[in-house]
N, C-alpha and C positions, 0 to 999 in steps of 0.2 A: 300657449306655446307659438314660436315664429315659425312659417313656414321652412324648409331646407330648400337652399341656393338651387335655381336652375341647373347651376353646371355642378353640382355636387351632386344632384339627379343625376345626369347623363353621365357623369365617370361613372358613380354606383352601378347605372343598369350595363353599361359598356362590360365594365366588371364582372360582372356578373355571366354577361351571354360570353367573354371569353373561357371565365370557368366553367361554365354548361357543357359548349362545345369542348373545352379538354376535355372532361371528364368522360365526355360520349367517344371522346379519341381514346383513351385509355379504356372503356369496356371493349370499344372495335379491336385493339389490339390484343388483346388480352390480358394486361398489365394484371399479375397478379400482387405486387408490392408494391403502395401506392408512395408516392414521392409527395403527392397532393394530400391532404387533410380533406375529408370530405368538406361539400360544399354548405350541407346544411345537417346539424344534429336537430332531433325532435325527442322531445324529453318527455315521458308521459309522467305529469306533475298526479295524476292519480287516474287509477284504473275504474275508477267509482263514476255512475252516471245517474241526472236524476230523473231518464225519460227510458223510453222503452220502446226504441227503432226495430221495428221486426226483422231487417234484414243485415242488424250489426251482432257482430259476434259477441261483445260485451251484454245483449240481450239475451242472445239465447246460446250462447254457451264458451263462457269463459272459464275452461276448466281452470287455471291456474290461479294462484290467491291474485285476491284484489288488497289493493293499497293506497296509498299517499306520501308519496317523496318526500323524505325529510329534507330540512332546510341545508343542514352537512352534505349530504350529498351533493344538493342542487350547486354548494358552494365547490364544491371540489370538481366538481365537472366542470363548472364557470372557470375556474381558474388553470383547470386544464385545457381548455379551448379558448379563449378569450385570444385575442390577435390573434388566432389561425383559422378559427373557421368562421365564415361570414353570417353565417343565419342559424337562428335558433327560433326552431317552432314550438311551443309550450304547449303540445297536444298529442295522444297517440289516441288509446284508448280511453275512456270516459272523457268527463265534463271538465275544460282547466276551470272554469267559474270556482267549481266548489273546492278548490286549493286556497284556506285561507291567505296565504305569502304570495300569490299568483302576480298580483301589481308587485309585490316588495322583486319576487324574480324577474320580472318584466326592467324594473327599472336598474337593477344590480348588472342585468346580461346590457343594458345599454349606456349604461356609462362606462363600458369596457368596452365599446363601439358594434356590438353585435348586433347583427339585425332580428327582430325581435316579432314573432306572430301568434295571434292566436285564432284560432277555429273554435267558434263556441254555438251553442243552440239557444243563444241571449236571454234566456228564460231567467237567470238568476240574476242579471243585472238591476240596479238600482239608481238611485239618483249618485249616490256616492260612489258607488263602484264605476258611472260613466265618466265621472268628475276623474276617477284613478285612470281611469282609461286615456287618459289626455294629456296629465300630470306626470304618469311613470315614462314616458318619451317611447311608448309603442310605435314602432313601426308599421304594420298590417296588424287589420281587423276583422276576419272571415266571419259571417253571419251563415250559420248551417238552418236553412229555413224550407228551403222541400214543396213550399207553398205551388201554385199562387193561391190556389183557391181553399176554402176551409176544409172543405170536405176530403181534399187529397193532403193537405197538412194533418187534418187528424189520423190517415189512415198512416202515415209514413211516421209520422212524430206522435207516436202514441203515451201520452201523458204529458203532451205540452198543452200551450194555451197558443192558438191562431192569434185572438185580436191582441193579445200580448205579447206576442212577440214584434207583429208590426208597428205595434206601437212603440216598443224600447227601440225597435231598428230607427225608426220616424225620429225619437230623440235624441240619438247618438247624431246624428244628421244633422238635427236642430242646435244643437250645442257645439258639433262642429263649427259649423255656420258663423255660432254668436261668437265662437271663441276666434274665427278665423286660422284656423290651423290647417297645418299644411300636412299633416299625420297624425294619426296613421290615416295609412291606407284603407279606403272601405272596399267591402264586398259582398254580395248575395250569393253564396253558391245555391244551386238547383241540382240535384241526382235527378235524371231521369233514366225512364226505364224503358222498354221497346214495346214501341207502338205510340208512344207519345212525342208531341212535336214541340220541341224545343223553341222552336222561333217562337210558335205562337204562349208556350206560356214566358216568355220571354218578353214579349207586346203586355203580358196580363200585367207581369211585375211594375213594367215600367208604366202602366195608371195606377198600381196602387202606392207606390212611391214617388209621383210625377214629382213632387214637390218637395222630396227629401230623399232623392236617389241616390246611393251611395256610387263611390268611384266605379264599380264594376259590378256588371253582372256576368256571372259565370252559369254557364249549364256544363253540366259534369254529366256524361252515361256511368249509367250503374256499373259496377264493376262486380269481379268474383269475389273478393276479398280474399284473395291467393287462393283461389280454390275452395271457398268455403262453403259456397253458396253460387251451384250450377243455374240456378234460373236468371242470374245476374251478368253474363258471358258476352262480353260487347264485342268478341271480333269470331260470333259463333261460325260464322260464313266461312272464315280463315282456316279454325282450326282440322289439321291434319293435312294443308294444303303446307308442304316442307318449304315453297318458296317463299311462303308469308312466315316464317320461323325467324323471329328475330331478336337478337340477342339482348335482354332486360339491363337497363344501365345501373339500375340501384344498387347492384354491389361497389358501386364506383363513385356515385353520386352521394349518397345520403346515411347517416348513421341513426338508427333508432334505440332508444332508452327506456326500460321502461321503469318503473317507481321504483322498482327494487335492485334497478343498479344492472341486470343483464343488459346485453345487448342482442336484438334479433338481427334475422335475415333482412327485414325491410319493413317499409314502415305500414302493409297489408299484415305484417305478422303477427296478430294480434291477441294471437293462442299461442306466440314464442313457444315455436317450432322450432325452431334454428338459432341456437347459441351460438355467439361468437367470442363469448368471455363476458365478463362484470368489471363494471367499472370502480367498484368498490373498492376492490385491492389490486386494481392495473390501471397507468395510467388510459385516458381515452384513446390518445391517437397511439397508443402502442397494441391498445384492442383492436383498433384499426385496419391492422397490418397482422392478428393473429393469426395462427393456422387454419382456424377454423376459417377464418375470411379470407385467407388464401384459396383455401379448397373451394369456397362457395362461388368464387371470382371462375375459377377453372374451368367450375363444370357449367355457369353459368354463360361464357365463351364457347364452351364446346356444346352449346345448345343439349345438353345432357340433363334435363328437366325432370323428367322419372327419374333422374336416382333423387332428386330431394324433394321431400315430404310439402315441403311448404313450397316448390314450383310446380309440382306434376301436374295441376289443375286449373294454373293461376293461367287468367286470359290474358296478362299481360303480354307477352312473348310474344304472341299472334298479330299483335300491331301492324307488322308487316312492311313498316315504312322506315326503317332503321337501317336499312343494306344497301342505300342508294351508292353508289361508286363515288359520285361525284361526293356527297356528303360526310361519305366514310373518309374521304382522303383529307376535306380540310378540315374535322372534327380530326383526323392523327396530327393534321400540320398544327393544329391549333394547339395540340397537348404537349408537343414536341417543343415550340415556341413557350408556352406558359411557363413551364416547365425548368427550361432554359434561364429564363427570366426569374422565377422564384428560387434558382439556384443561386446568380448573380448578387441575390438581395439576402440570400442565406437563410432562406424562410422553407423552403421544401424538409420533410420530416427525416432524422435519421436512419439508415438503413437496417430493417428490422434481421431474425434472423429466418431465413427460408425455409417453407413448407416444401419438405418431400423432395 
């Protein structure tokens, strides 16, 4: 597969940056009814997983029903969002490679011009599936590795196989080089915990994959999974300091859909504690402005996190970096301009019924 032209990559990057700033502007202004669609839709293609990470709600307490998304529901969602939502991430809870038609999903979305992402623990890749990674048109492949040592991997990725994981990541990179493929963009993601040195972990990863280095190494601090795990609070030193309490942008930025069609509060809502609607019975972009979504945006903008079981113990709002006045003004201007541009093109969403 030929690499994407540099100009098209640049245009895509600029468009995503403007969209992201516009979403931030909507959040900071407290827009409850969105004329912009979500920037990204997460699809939980399955709620099952092949390993048992001790910090993951899928392992420790997924009380809702587990299942796999039916093809008919996927097609319905794709029909609803194609040409409107720029990015689709085919994962939420669960391991996406467990879905037998995962690469059919990628190919279908890619054919409709949707940027596609998969985040995987790698272990279910085979030579055939590696071929489909490239043949399907996948835009981004993220490896959830959590190494770099075998001891650490075995502790975090219970039931995994360190040597197999390393071998498969290297094989993907070999095939990408052999094919001279421009995509997918490849990333290794490592979640690091309190007391660990991310810079040292990155150095070790660069040694392990010296000859087969992915495009990016992404070091991510452990989070609390919407308050489910208080041992993993990233911004513990900020909690309780009102000046550090910021507006979480997720209700304006992305939509997360479970395998059975429920639209949950955010991509960390693995337990489906806040339901905005169900896309089996309503268009995706109608649910995007449902009364429940409007109430969620209203509460989050007012920083009334304690009134939401999903948000009450989450660490994300305590980041303390989204209230800078200069950034807030720039984002608000980006939102106004982006909406005006899309209105001229006729690509804004119709005005829904407002809640309350």
